[in-house]
C-alpha positions in Angstrom: 32.2 15.9 -12.7 28.9 17.4 -11.8 28.6 21.1 -12.9 26.4 24.1 -12.1 25.9 27.5 -13.6 28.1 30.1 -11.9 25.2 32.6 -11.7 24.5 31.6 -8.1 28.2 31.9 -7.1 28.1 35.4 -8.7 25.2 36.4 -6.5 27.0 35.0 -3.4 30.1 37.0 -4.2 28.0 40.1 -4.6 26.3 39.5 -1.3 29.7 39.1 0.4 30.9 42.3 -1.2 27.9 44.2 0.1 28.7 42.9 3.5 32.2 44.2 3.1 33.7 40.7 3.5 36.9 39.8 1.7 36.0 37.2 -0.9 39.4 36.0 -2.2 40.1 33.8 0.8 36.6 32.3 0.7 36.9 31.6 -3.0 40.3 30.0 -2.5 39.0 27.7 0.3 36.1 26.7 -2.0 38.6 25.9 -4.8 37.4 28.7 -7.1 39.0 31.7 -8.7 37.6 35.2 -9.0 37.5 34.7 -12.8 35.2 31.7 -12.4 32.6 33.8 -10.6 32.4 36.8 -12.8 30.4 35.3 -15.7 27.0 33.9 -14.6 26.8 31.7 -17.8 30.0 29.9 -17.0 30.1 26.5 -15.4 31.8 25.6 -12.1 32.0 22.2 -10.3 28.8 21.6 -8.3 30.6 20.6 -5.2 32.7 23.8 -5.2 29.4 25.8 -5.6 28.1 24.0 -2.5 31.3 24.6 -0.6 31.1 28.3 -1.4 27.6 28.5 0.1 28.7 26.8 3.3 31.8 29.1 3.6 29.7 32.2 2.9 27.3 31.2 5.7 30.3 30.9 8.1 31.9 34.2 7.0 28.6 36.2 7.4 27.7 34.5 10.7 24.3 33.8 9.2 23.4 30.1 9.3 20.5 30.8 7.0 22.6 32.7 4.4 21.2 30.9 1.3 17.7 31.1 2.6 17.9 34.8 3.0 19.7 35.2 -0.4 16.9 33.3 -2.1 14.5 36.0 -1.1 16.3 38.5 -3.3 16.4 36.3 -6.5 13.9 36.7 -9.3 13.3 33.8 -11.8 14.8 36.0 -14.6 18.1 35.6 -12.9 18.0 31.8 -13.7 18.6 32.6 -17.4 16.7 30.5 -20.0 15.2 28.2 -17.4 13.8 31.1 -15.5 12.1 32.4 -18.6 10.7 29.0 -19.3 9.0 29.1 -15.9 7.8 32.7 -16.5 6.2 31.7 -19.8 4.5 28.5 -18.7 0.7 28.7 -18.6 0.1 27.4 -15.0 2.2 26.6 -12.0 1.8 22.9 -12.8 3.2 23.4 -16.3 6.1 25.5 -14.8 7.0 22.7 -12.4 6.9 20.1 -15.1 9.2 22.2 -17.2 11.5 22.7 -14.2 11.8 18.9 -13.9 12.4 18.6 -17.7 15.0 21.4 -18.1 16.6 21.8 -14.6 19.9 20.3 -15.9 20.3 23.6 -17.9 21.4 25.1 -14.6 23.0 22.1 -12.8 23.4 18.4 -13.0 24.2 18.1 -9.3 20.6 17.5 -8.5 17.9 15.2 -9.8 14.4 16.5 -9.6 11.2 14.5 -9.4 7.7 16.1 -9.7 5.1 13.9 -7.9 1.3 14.4 -7.9 -1.4 12.4 -6.0 -5.1 13.1 -5.3 -4.4 15.7 -2.7 -0.8 16.9 -2.9 2.0 17.9 -5.3 5.7 17.6 -4.4 9.0 18.6 -5.9 11.6 16.1 -4.6 15.3 16.7 -5.1 18.1 14.3 -4.6 21.7 15.4 -4.6 23.8 13.1 -6.9 27.3 14.8 -6.5 29.3 12.5 -4.2 31.9 15.3 -3.7 29.6 17.5 -1.7 30.5 17.5 1.9 27.7 19.6 3.4 24.4 20.0 1.5 22.5 22.0 4.1 23.0 25.5 2.6 22.2 24.2 -0.9 19.1 22.3 0.3 17.6 25.2 2.3 18.4 27.7 -0.5 16.8 25.5 -3.2 13.6 24.9 -1.2 13.2 28.6 -0.3 14.0 29.6 -3.9 11.4 27.2 -5.3 8.7 28.6 -3.0 9.8 32.1 -3.9 9.6 31.3 -7.6 6.2 29.7 -7.3 4.8 32.8 -5.6 6.4 35.3 -7.9 5.3 33.7 -11.2 1.7 33.2 -9.9 1.6 36.4 -7.9 -0.1 34.3 -5.2 0.7 33.0 -1.7 1.6 29.3 -1.9 1.3 27.6 1.5 3.4 24.4 1.7 2.1 21.4 3.6 5.6 20.4 4.7 9.3 20.6 3.8 11.7 17.7 4.1 15.5 17.7 4.4 18.2 15.0 4.7 20.3 17.0 7.2 19.7 17.1 10.9 17.6 19.7 12.7 19.8 22.8 12.9 20.1 25.3 15.8 17.5 28.0 15.6 15.3 25.9 13.4 12.5 28.3 14.1 13.8 30.4 11.1 12.8 27.6 8.7 9.4 27.2 10.2 8.8 30.9 9.9 10.0 30.9 6.3 7.7 28.1 5.1 4.9 28.3 7.7 4.6 24.5 7.9 6.1 21.5 9.6 9.8 20.7 8.7 11.0 17.1 8.7 14.7 16.4 9.1 16.7 13.2 8.5 14.6 12.3 5.5 15.7 10.4 2.3 15.9 13.6 0.3 14.8 17.2 -0.1 11.1 18.0 -0.8 8.7 20.8 -1.0 5.1 19.5 -0.6 1.9 21.6 -1.1 -1.7 21.2 -2.0 -2.5 19.9 -5.6 -4.9 22.8 -6.2 -2.1 25.2 -6.5 -1.0 23.6 -9.7 -3.9 25.3 -11.5 -2.8 28.8 -10.6 -2.1 30.8 -13.7 1.3 32.2 -14.4 0.8 36.0 -14.7 3.6 36.6 -17.3 2.8 33.7 -19.6 3.4 34.9 -23.2 2.7 32.2 -25.7 5.4 30.0 -24.2 8.1 31.8 -26.1 10.9 29.8 -24.6 9.3 26.5 -25.4 9.2 27.7 -29.0 12.8 28.6 -28.6 13.6 25.0 -27.6 11.6 23.5 -30.4 13.1 25.7 -33.1 16.6 25.0 -31.9 16.0 21.3 -32.3 14.5 21.9 -35.8 17.5 23.9 -36.9 20.4 22.1 -35.2 19.1 18.6 -34.5 19.3 17.4 -38.0 22.8 18.5 -38.8 25.2 15.8 -40.0 27.8 14.8 -37.5 30.7 15.3 -39.9 31.7 18.5 -38.0 30.9 17.9 -34.4 33.0 20.7 -33.1 31.3 23.4 -35.2 27.9 21.9 -34.3 28.8 22.1 -30.6 29.8 25.7 -30.9 26.5 26.5 -32.6 24.6 24.7 -29.9 26.3 26.7 -27.2 25.6 30.0 -29.0 21.9 29.0 -29.5 21.5 28.1 -25.8 22.8 31.5 -24.7 21.2 33.9 -27.1 18.1 34.8 -25.1 20.4 36.0 -22.3 22.2 38.4 -24.6 24.8 38.0 -27.3 27.2 35.2 -26.2 30.8 36.3 -26.3 33.5 34.1 -27.7 35.2 34.1 -24.3 32.1 32.6 -22.7 31.7 29.8 -25.3 35.4 29.1 -25.1 35.3 28.6 -21.3 32.3 26.3 -21.8 34.5 24.2 -24.1 37.4 24.2 -21.7 39.7 26.3 -23.9 40.9 29.8 -24.5 39.2 32.1 -27.0 42.4 32.0 -29.0 42.3 28.2 -29.3 38.6 28.3 -30.2 39.3 30.8 -33.0 42.1 28.5 -34.3 39.9 25.4 -34.2 37.2 27.2 -36.1 39.6 28.5 -38.6 40.7 25.0 -39.3 37.1 24.3 -40.3 37.0 27.4 -42.5 34.7 29.5 -40.3 34.9 32.3 -37.8 33.0 32.7 -34.5 31.4 35.9 -35.8 30.1 34.1 -38.9 28.7 31.2 -36.8 26.9 33.7 -34.5 25.5 35.5 -37.5 24.4 32.2 -39.1 22.6 31.0 -36.0 20.8 34.3 -35.6 19.7 34.3 -39.2 18.3 30.8 -39.2 16.5 31.4 -35.9 15.1 34.7 -37.1 13.6 33.1 -40.2 12.2 30.3 -38.1 10.7 32.6 -35.5 9.0 34.9 -38.0 7.0 31.9 -39.3 5.2 32.0 -36.0 2.9 35.0 -36.0 2.5 34.8 -32.2 6.1 36.2 -31.9 6.5 39.9 -32.7 9.6 41.1 -34.4 10.5 42.9 -31.2 10.3 39.6 -29.3 12.4 38.0 -32.0 15.1 40.6 -31.5 15.1 39.8 -27.8 15.3 36.0 -28.3 18.3 36.5 -30.7 20.2 38.4 -28.0 19.9 41.9 -29.5 19.8 44.7 -26.9 18.2 47.1 -29.4 15.5 46.3 -31.9 17.1 48.5 -34.7 20.2 46.4 -34.6 18.1 43.3 -35.4 16.3 45.1 -38.2 19.6 46.2 -39.7 21.0 42.7 -39.5 17.8 41.2 -41.0 17.9 43.6 -44.0 21.6 42.6 -44.5 20.6 38.9 -44.5 17.5 39.1 -46.7 17.2 42.5 -48.3 13.9 43.2 -46.5 12.6 44.1 -43.1 11.2 41.4 -40.7 7.7 42.8 -41.2 8.0 42.7 -45.0 9.4 39.2 -44.9 6.5 38.0 -42.8 4.0 39.6 -45.1 5.6 38.1 -48.2 5.8 34.7 -46.5 
């Protein structure tokens, strides 16, 4: 089954609550529970996510619900993927990274980044056969892509055209005003097309591509582990993937594995480890790896390890090594 991060569903529910619309009946029609839309890092079936967007548009009476919602979303709200885009050097690099890592958020779409002599295009194809109506998802995705491109470059990006598979809606003028370009309907897929020159625009917040380093370090630490203990390895991987969004709670990881936190605790105990010990181990290994790279400050290391306060990281590091992060770096 194709899955998606619940972070978008969480935003939808918040928007409905702001509009004082009862959400429980809408969630029930979409096949979701309130518990499934409280944790943005949880996973929900992609087709249920799409259904929720369609139902929200109906409930609010706004046929452009997701388009309007997209204007309120910052790349940081996309979790690790958003930070990858924010730390890419140029818009072109960001879009290539988006194509490479978009499955972190959802595997309901396939993205293709195309470049020719004049234009660049992000093309999306929905691959979840259970989706009954893709309009809200498609319009939300294209609007959010444009919004993200403009936010990370702090520049106006003028599309050449936008393409959709669905038929031309009533009040299509709203889409033309949003994108400021021709809109083509009944196409083979969804696309946002703009001039190639925009790819060279610098990303204002680029910071040594910290999240690319995160990906590389994670592969170095976890990729070579023997497969004699796949379950523990899987838990470590889930912890690692979620650290930069804050300390991953056991309930979050358990839901990702399709089990209760109690069952997860029992399974780990059978292997002679605890969740707290695994979290500590992953943080320690990542900390030692990050400090080898002098482009990353100890404060940034603390953030990447999910610590909300830098002193907490310093205390943990001294417990692991007997020295402070700065002392360890100088001695290394």
